[in-house]
LOLUM-759294 format. One record per atom (N, C-alpha, C): residue in three letters; x, y, z. Coordinates in steps of 0.02 Angstrom, whole numbers. Layout:
BEGIN
   aa       x       y       z
  ALA       X       Y       Z
...
***
This chain:
BEGIN
   aa       x       y       z
  VAL      55     -51      -1
  VAL      26      -8     -16
  VAL      37      72      34
  PHE      94      71      68
  PHE     129     121      46
  PHE     170     135     -23
  LEU     205      85     -55
  LEU     240      87    -113
  LEU     187     104    -178
  MET     145      76    -158
  MET      75     106    -227
  MET      74     167    -202
  ALA      43     199    -162
  ALA      45     258    -124
  ALA     107     329    -160
  ILE     163     299    -146
  ILE     220     324    -185
  ILE     214     331    -272
  ALA     188     283    -285
  ALA     181     262    -361
  ALA     133     317    -376
  ILE      90     318    -369
  ILE      23     367    -374
  ILE      55     431    -377
  VAL      96     465    -299
  VAL      98     518    -308
  VAL     172     533    -374
  ALA     198     481    -378
  ALA     238     500    -435
  ALA     235     506    -503
  VAL     178     459    -512
  VAL     136     469    -575
  VAL      94     548    -578
  ILE      74     589    -506
  ILE      30     631    -559
  ILE      97     685    -545
  ALA     153     684    -534
  ALA     207     730    -524
  ALA     224     725    -588
  LEU     250     660    -615
  LEU     255     659    -699
  LEU     187     694    -741
  ILE     138     693    -729
  ILE      85     709    -772
  ILE     124     776    -760
  PHE     107     835    -725
  PHE     138     891    -705
  PHE     204     925    -745
  ASN     246     879    -750
  ASN     320     885    -774
  ASN     293     909    -839
  GLY     248     877    -866
  GLY     243     892    -947
  GLY     277     855   -1008
  THR     324     800    -975
  THR     365     784   -1029
  THR     331     721   -1063
  ARG     294     747   -1118
  ARG     237     691   -1166
  ARG     296     629   -1197
  SER     338     641   -1177
  SER     364     575   -1231
  SER     393     510   -1166
  ILE     397     546   -1096
  ILE     396     496   -1034
  ILE     305     496   -1025
  TRP     262     494   -1028
  TRP     217     512   -1042
  TRP     211     440   -1058
  ILE     209     431   -1130
  ILE     205     386   -1157
  ILE     242     305   -1137
  SER     296     298   -1114
  SER     341     254   -1097
  SER     327     238   -1048
  VAL     293     279    -992
  VAL     273     255    -933
  VAL     202     235    -924
  LEU     158     238    -969
  LEU      91     226    -995
  LEU     102     145   -1006
  ILE     165     132   -1061
  ILE     162      83   -1089
  ILE     183      35   -1062
  THR     222      50   -1006
  THR     279      -1    -948
  THR     224     -11    -914
  MET     175      27    -876
  MET     145       4    -831
  MET      76     -33    -863
  MET      72     -18    -938
  MET      23     -69    -955
  MET      57    -156    -953
  LEU     104    -161    -974
  LEU     153    -220    -984
  LEU     169    -243    -896
  TYR     170    -187    -865
  TYR     180    -236    -784
  TYR     125    -266    -775
  THR      72    -242    -786
  THR     -31    -252    -779
  THR      -8    -345    -817
  ILE      -2    -331    -881
  ILE      -6    -388    -910
  ILE      46    -452    -864
  ILE      83    -434    -853
  ILE     142    -469    -834
  ILE     121    -512    -768
  ASN     110    -468    -727
  ASN      86    -491    -655
  ASN      16    -517    -632
  SER     -34    -497    -680
  SER     -96    -501    -701
  SER    -114    -582    -679
  MET     -93    -616    -700
  MET     -98    -705    -707
  MET     -79    -719    -628
  ARG     -29    -671    -592
  ARG     -31    -697    -527
  ARG     -64    -660    -486
  ASN    -104    -613    -515
  ASN    -124    -570    -450
  ASN    -167    -540    -469
  LYS    -237    -530    -466
  LYS    -301    -494    -484
  LYS    -298    -428    -475
  LYS    -265    -417    -416
  LYS    -281    -325    -376
  LYS    -237    -301    -412
  ILE    -202    -319    -480
  ILE    -149    -269    -487
  ILE    -184    -249    -555
  ILE    -230    -298    -595
  ILE    -271    -239    -644
  ILE    -322    -192    -622
  LEU    -333    -185    -548
  LEU    -397    -129    -510
  LEU    -331     -85    -497
  VAL    -287    -112    -474
  VAL    -237     -46    -440
  VAL    -203       7    -516
  PHE    -203     -40    -558
  PHE    -213      -4    -628
  PHE    -257      30    -639
  SER    -291      13    -642
  SER    -357      60    -669
  SER    -383     104    -636
  ILE    -362      98    -556
  ILE    -371     154    -524
  ILE    -315     243    -528
  VAL    -262     197    -552
  VAL    -205     239    -567
  VAL    -211     266    -657
  LEU    -254     245    -688
  LEU    -272     251    -771
  LEU    -306     309    -749
  MET    -373     269    -702
  MET    -439     344    -687
  MET    -422     399    -653
  THR    -347     378    -615
  THR    -311     467    -576
  THR    -275     515    -636
  VAL    -235     470    -668
  VAL    -230     493    -727
  VAL    -270     549    -781
  ILE    -330     518    -802
  ILE    -366     520    -842
  ILE    -406     594    -804
  GLY    -408     584    -759
  GLY    -452     628    -713
  GLY    -404     693    -710
  VAL    -345     700    -692
  VAL    -309     745    -672
  VAL    -318     786    -772
  GLY    -289     722    -813
  GLY    -296     762    -866
  GLY    -355     814    -892
  LEU    -418     781    -892
  LEU    -459     801    -905
  LEU    -494     867    -850
  THR    -464     882    -808
  THR    -468     948    -762
  THR    -431    1007    -768
  ASN    -394     973    -807
  ASN    -302    1028    -807
  ASN    -336    1062    -866
  PRO    -322    1117    -882
  PRO    -318    1155    -972
  PRO    -231    1127    -998
  TYR    -184    1119    -933
  TYR    -121    1133    -984
  TYR    -128    1063    -996
  ILE    -131    1031    -963
  ILE    -105     948    -961
  ILE    -162     916   -1031
  SER    -219     951   -1018
  SER    -246     927   -1077
  SER    -232     954   -1161
  GLN    -193    1006   -1136
  GLN    -181    1052   -1207
  GLN    -110     999   -1231
  ARG     -87     977   -1180
  ARG       1     931   -1211
  ARG     -11     888   -1215
  ALA     -68     859   -1206
  ALA    -103     762   -1219
  ALA    -107     777   -1285
  HIS    -162     838   -1301
  HIS    -179     817   -1360
  HIS    -115     842   -1419
  SER     -74     887   -1401
  SER      -9     890   -1432
  SER      17     840   -1465
  ILE      31     779   -1432
  ILE      64     738   -1435
  ILE      43     713   -1507
  PHE      -5     717   -1554
  PHE     -14     690   -1610
  PHE     -31     770   -1653
  ASP     -14     812   -1647
  ASP     -21     878   -1697
  ASP      36     875   -1706
  THR      66     864   -1795
  THR     130     866   -1834
  THR     122     911   -1879
  LYS      69     949   -1872
  LYS      67    1012   -1931
  LYS      81    1069   -1898
  THR      46    1113   -1802
  THR      58    1144   -1802
  THR      90    1172   -1749
  ASN      99    1092   -1710
  ASN     173    1109   -1650
  ASN     241    1105   -1671
  LEU     266    1160   -1657
  LEU     335    1187   -1668
  LEU     375    1120   -1637
  SER     377    1100   -1591
  SER     409    1045   -1551
  SER     412     998   -1591
  ASN     347     963   -1598
  ASN     328     920   -1654
  ASN     365     906   -1716
  ILE     377     968   -1752
  ILE     410     979   -1821
  ILE     463     991   -1819
  GLN     498    1031   -1766
  GLN     577    1016   -1758
  GLN     611     943   -1744
  ARG     559     921   -1715
  ARG     580     833   -1686
  ARG     588     806   -1738
  ILE     531     802   -1778
  ILE     526     756   -1851
  ILE     591     784   -1899
  ASN     582     871   -1903
  ASN     632     874   -1951
  ASN     717     840   -1941
  MET     717     832   -1843
  MET     797     807   -1808
  MET     778     736   -1838
  TRP     736     686   -1838
  TRP     752     634   -1865
  TRP     777     628   -1908
  LYS     725     648   -1974
  LYS     765     662   -2043
  LYS     826     680   -2057
  TYR     845     719   -2027
  TYR     910     745   -2027
  TYR     967     690   -2001
  GLY     954     655   -1970
  GLY     993     611   -1910
  GLY     980     551   -1979
  TRP     928     543   -2007
  TRP     918     469   -2049
  TRP     963     496   -2109
  GLY     974     565   -2148
  GLY    1023     577   -2187
  GLY    1098     563   -2161
  ILE    1107     576   -2108
  ILE    1187     558   -2095
  ILE    1197     486   -2101
  PHE    1174     438   -2073
  PHE    1140     364   -2067
  PHE    1173     369   -2140
  LEU    1122     387   -2205
  LEU    1142     355   -2270
  LEU    1187     375   -2299
  GLY    1238     439   -2255
  GLY    1312     452   -2300
  GLY    1362     433   -2255
  HIS    1320     392   -2203
  HIS    1393     365   -2172
  HIS    1370     305   -2144
  PRO    1347     236   -2171
  PRO    1308     190   -2162
  PRO    1339     149   -2122
  VAL    1402     127   -2133
  VAL    1448      74   -2088
  VAL    1462      78   -2035
  LEU    1494     151   -2023
  LEU    1537     154   -1957
  LEU    1514     232   -1936
  GLY    1468     272   -1966
  GLY    1441     323   -1951
  GLY    1480     391   -1932
  VAL    1488     441   -1912
  VAL    1522     494   -1922
  VAL    1553     498   -1848
  GLY    1539     450   -1802
  GLY    1602     461   -1730
  GLY    1532     460   -1683
  LEU    1560     427   -1627
  LEU    1534     432   -1579
  LEU    1534     509   -1537
  GLY    1496     545   -1532
  GLY    1481     600   -1514
  GLY    1524     650   -1577
  CYS    1493     640   -1607
  CYS    1519     675   -1679
  CYS    1464     693   -1722
  LEU    1419     692   -1711
  LEU    1374     718   -1764
  LEU    1380     808   -1752
  PRO    1373     811   -1823
  PRO    1384     884   -1856
  PRO    1342     938   -1817
  HIS    1363     996   -1779
  HIS    1314    1039   -1746
  HIS    1277    1079   -1806
  GLY    1225    1108   -1800
  GLY    1192    1136   -1848
  GLY    1178    1125   -1924
  GLY    1134    1062   -1927
  GLY    1126    1025   -1980
  GLY    1073    1095   -2017
  ASN    1101    1078   -2118
  ASN    1077    1102   -2145
  ASN    1004    1105   -2165
  LEU     972    1044   -2138
  LEU     910    1010   -2183
  LEU     869    1087   -2184
  GLU     841    1081   -2241
  GLU     780    1143   -2261
  GLU     697    1122   -2205
  ASN     677    1169   -2191
  ASN     619    1132   -2158
  ASN     566    1157   -2226
  PRO     528    1056   -2220
  PRO     456    1043   -2276
  PRO     426    1091   -2278
  VAL     405    1127   -2204
  VAL     344    1147   -2187
  VAL     381    1248   -2179
  GLU     337    1284   -2246
  GLU     357    1369   -2211
  GLU     336    1391   -2156
  ASN     385    1389   -2119
  ASN     377    1429   -2036
  ASN     452    1453   -2030
  PRO     464    1494   -2023
  PRO     498    1550   -1993
  PRO     529    1526   -1949
  MET     499    1505   -1914
  MET     518    1497   -1814
  MET     568    1445   -1811
  ILE     549    1389   -1882
  ILE     594    1339   -1862
  ILE     663    1351   -1861
  GLY     682    1370   -1955
  GLY     744    1390   -1962
  GLY     778    1329   -1975
  THR     838    1314   -1938
  THR     893    1259   -1966
  THR     906    1210   -1890
  ILE     921    1138   -1902
  ILE     920    1106   -1856
  ILE     984    1110   -1809
  LYS     969    1126   -1756
  LYS    1063    1134   -1724
  LYS    1070    1086   -1643
  GLY    1126    1101   -1622
  GLY    1097    1042   -1588
  GLY    1174     990   -1589
  ASP    1194     940   -1550
  ASP    1223     878   -1556
  ASP    1196     797   -1526
  HIS    1108     833   -1549
  HIS    1066     761   -1519
  HIS    1022     779   -1567
  ILE     966     702   -1578
  ILE     924     742   -1633
  ILE     863     692   -1603
  HIS     873     690   -1533
  HIS     819     653   -1512
  HIS     777     594   -1524
  ASN     817     551   -1526
  ASN     787     473   -1545
  ASN     858     443   -1521
  ASN     860     425   -1479
  ASN     927     362   -1471
  ASN     936     300   -1523
  PHE     898     293   -1562
  PHE     907     232   -1612
  PHE     950     270   -1678
  LEU     905     323   -1688
  LEU     924     367   -1745
  LEU    1004     393   -1732
  GLN     999     405   -1654
  GLN    1065     444   -1661
  GLN    1119     390   -1636
  MET    1110     324   -1625
  MET    1159     279   -1667
  MET    1167     274   -1715
  LEU    1109     253   -1754
  LEU    1156     243   -1815
  LEU    1187     286   -1851
  ALA    1171     385   -1834
  ALA    1201     405   -1870
  ALA    1270     428   -1845
  GLU    1293     405   -1796
  GLU    1373     407   -1760
  GLU    1397     349   -1774
  ASN    1368     289   -1748
  ASN    1420     234   -1757
  ASN    1391     184   -1827
  GLY    1346     200   -1871
  GLY    1313     171   -1908
  GLY    1311     120   -1917
  ILE    1295      57   -1939
  ILE    1244     -12   -1927
  ILE    1295     -63   -1888
  ILE    1356     -54   -1875
  ILE    1380    -100   -1854
  ILE    1379     -76   -1775
  GLY    1374      -8   -1746
  GLY    1354      -6   -1688
  GLY    1294       2   -1667
  PHE    1245       7   -1697
  PHE    1163       5   -1699
  PHE    1178     -71   -1685
  ILE    1191    -118   -1710
  ILE    1196    -211   -1720
  ILE    1199    -203   -1645
  GLY    1267    -181   -1597
  GLY    1279    -174   -1546
  GLY    1246    -150   -1498
  PHE    1213     -98   -1492
  PHE    1178     -76   -1463
  PHE    1112    -114   -1468
  CYS    1086    -122   -1505
  CYS    1035    -172   -1516
  CYS    1059    -240   -1487
  TYR    1108    -287   -1480
  TYR    1118    -343   -1455
  TYR    1121    -342   -1364
  LEU    1167    -265   -1344
  LEU    1164    -248   -1266
  LEU    1103    -255   -1240
  PHE    1036    -207   -1280
  PHE     980    -206   -1241
  PHE     922    -260   -1263
  GLY     958    -285   -1312
  GLY     931    -361   -1312
  GLY     911    -417   -1277
  SER    1000    -418   -1245
  SER    1032    -478   -1202
  SER     990    -456   -1150
  ILE     996    -393   -1108
  ILE     967    -363   -1036
  ILE     885    -383   -1031
  LEU     836    -376   -1088
  LEU     769    -396   -1073
  LEU     777    -456   -1098
  TYR     814    -514   -1121
  TYR     805    -579   -1152
  TYR     823    -596   -1066
  SER     876    -579   -1050
  SER     893    -619    -979
  SER     853    -603    -920
  SER     820    -516    -917
  SER     774    -533    -859
  SER     729    -547    -866
  TRP     701    -574    -948
  TRP     628    -599    -936
  TRP     640    -671    -937
  LYS     705    -706    -928
  LYS     710    -760    -909
  LYS     690    -775    -817
  LYS     718    -719    -797
  LYS     717    -743    -718
  LYS     665    -712    -694
  ILE     597    -701    -724
  ILE     552    -661    -715
  ILE     503    -750    -698
  HIS     524    -791    -715
  HIS     514    -859    -695
  HIS     508    -885    -629
  TYR     567    -854    -600
  TYR     598    -891    -551
  TYR     560    -831    -467
  GLU     539    -867    -436
  GLU     522    -833    -386
  GLU     570    -787    -356
  LYS     616    -809    -327
  LYS     672    -760    -299
  LYS     713    -717    -318
  THR     709    -702    -393
  THR     732    -667    -443
  THR     666    -623    -486
  ARG     620    -618    -456
  ARG     553    -612    -504
  ARG     553    -543    -496
  THR     563    -514    -417
  THR     558    -451    -413
  THR     603    -416    -466
  TRP     661    -418    -445
  TRP     694    -371    -486
  TRP     719    -386    -535
  ALA     713    -443    -573
  ALA     680    -470    -657
  ALA     636    -431    -715
  THR     577    -413    -622
  THR     514    -379    -674
  THR     545    -305    -673
  ILE     606    -270    -635
  ILE     598    -199    -617
  ILE     661    -190    -686
  GLY     707    -243    -677
  GLY     748    -243    -744
  GLY     725    -241    -808
  PHE     670    -288    -813
  PHE     636    -270    -899
  PHE     601    -225    -902
  LEU     566    -198    -865
  LEU     507    -151    -845
  LEU     562     -74    -857
  CYS     600     -71    -827
  CYS     658     -10    -828
  CYS     675      -4    -909
  THR     707     -59    -924
  THR     757     -78    -987
  THR     691     -54   -1042
  GLY     629     -70   -1033
  GLY     595     -82   -1100
  GLY     570       1   -1084
  ASP     554      35   -1028
  ASP     543     111   -1040
  ASP     594     152   -1055
  PHE     642     129   -1041
  PHE     710     182   -1044
  PHE     703     171   -1127
  LEU     702     126   -1158
  LEU     694      94   -1254
  LEU     641     159   -1276
  LEU     589     147   -1260
  LEU     524     183   -1269
  LEU     534     262   -1267
  HIS     556     275   -1239
  HIS     597     349   -1206
  HIS     613     376   -1277
  GLY     680     326   -1290
  GLY     705     344   -1346
  GLY     711     341   -1390
  PHE     657     343   -1424
  PHE     631     355   -1464
  PHE     589     415   -1476
  PHE     590     451   -1442
  PHE     576     535   -1447
  PHE     616     587   -1393
  ASP     684     553   -1367
  ASP     717     580   -1354
  ASP     796     560   -1331
  TYR     841     617   -1332
  TYR     921     567   -1340
  TYR     928     563   -1265
  THR     921     502   -1215
  THR     918     507   -1178
  THR    1006     489   -1128
  PHE    1046     473   -1189
  PHE    1127     451   -1149
  PHE    1126     537   -1127
  LYS    1128     590   -1138
  LYS    1139     639   -1117
  LYS    1112     675   -1082
  LEU    1081     637   -1036
  LEU    1020     641    -957
  LEU    1043     608    -925
  SER    1112     630    -892
  SER    1151     596    -838
  SER    1103     565    -782
  ILE    1063     609    -745
  ILE    1010     583    -698
  ILE     987     509    -699
  VAL     969     526    -784
  VAL     935     444    -825
  VAL     967     398    -823
  MET    1037     395    -847
  MET    1084     344    -846
  MET    1099     330    -781
  TYR    1139     369    -732
  TYR    1138     347    -689
  TYR    1087     289    -637
  THR    1017     325    -630
  THR     952     294    -596
  THR     958     213    -640
  TYR     966     214    -719
  TYR     935     164    -744
  TYR     992     109    -736
  TRP    1071     120    -713
  TRP    1120      98    -723
  TRP    1109      43    -659
  PHE    1109     102    -613
  PHE    1101      94    -557
  PHE    1053      30    -530
  ILE     989      44    -557
  ILE     935      -5    -546
  ILE     945     -55    -583
  LEU     981     -64    -633
  LEU     986    -141    -652
  LEU    1064    -149    -640
  GLY    1098    -121    -604
  GLY    1159    -167    -561
  GLY    1103    -193    -511
  LEU    1078    -163    -481
  LEU    1040    -209    -430
  LEU    1021    -275    -429
  ALA     962    -271    -499
  ALA     932    -309    -523
  ALA     989    -384    -557
  TYR    1060    -340    -558
  TYR    1108    -389    -611
  TYR    1139    -440    -523
  VAL    1130    -415    -491
  VAL    1175    -433    -412
  VAL    1133    -468    -387
  SER    1059    -476    -370
  SER    1012    -519    -340
  SER     990    -578    -403
  PHE    1037    -582    -469
  PHE    1032    -654    -518
  PHE    1080    -676    -480
  SER    1136    -659    -491
  SER    1219    -667    -471
  SER    1209    -716    -403
  LEU    1153    -698    -346
  LEU    1157    -697    -272
  LEU    1110    -763    -278
  ASN    1081    -777    -321
  ASN    1037    -830    -328
  ASN    1052    -891    -400
  ARG    1108    -879    -420
  ARG    1119    -917    -450
  ARG    1142    -982    -475
  GLU    1134   -1035    -411
  GLU    1137   -1084    -388
  GLU    1045   -1110    -407
  ASP     999   -1068    -361
  ASP     924   -1087    -365
  ASP     904   -1085    -448
  LEU     933   -1030    -494
  LEU     906   -1035    -537
  LEU     934   -1088    -582
  ASN     996   -1107    -588
  ASN    1006   -1184    -574
  ASN    1001   -1249    -574
***
């Protein structure tokens, strides 16, 4: 009950944070958590329903939250969305120009010259050293070889965590590791999270705790 209360408070705080990409990733992660655990505990479905209704209630009664939610799907007039799509196109273009090894880690050219496909003088050229997408950033900087390594790393984490979900002693930390990784990757579709130190430190710390749990219970798993 205490942890669920914290979770509800955290979700409400996240809503008012206004970060739409995290809204999407957390919502999908919560749905995955419900699916994974609903067979063992039917109360999980009830708890998820309460949290979801709380989120919807807050969104419907707060104009700012409602406007931010509707803007997620606006690719015609929302400046942030238009810029982000242009950044993705820019990153994809860099990958096509350097498909094998990319331009080098941390070497994404500053100030791209991609012309804005819509006539909006407020947007201008793309600037900065990231393109708001982990996957496209990896392709542009490290090419297909680096991207394969990226997929292998996080695919291995998801696979090993999923396997250990089926064992009682590692189930809790395996679920945490699996869902945190899933959430991290989902968020990475809309942002470049490797530049967010607080996200990276927290993620690797939690994942480290999960793998310590796996190591301590290795004999039981065998």
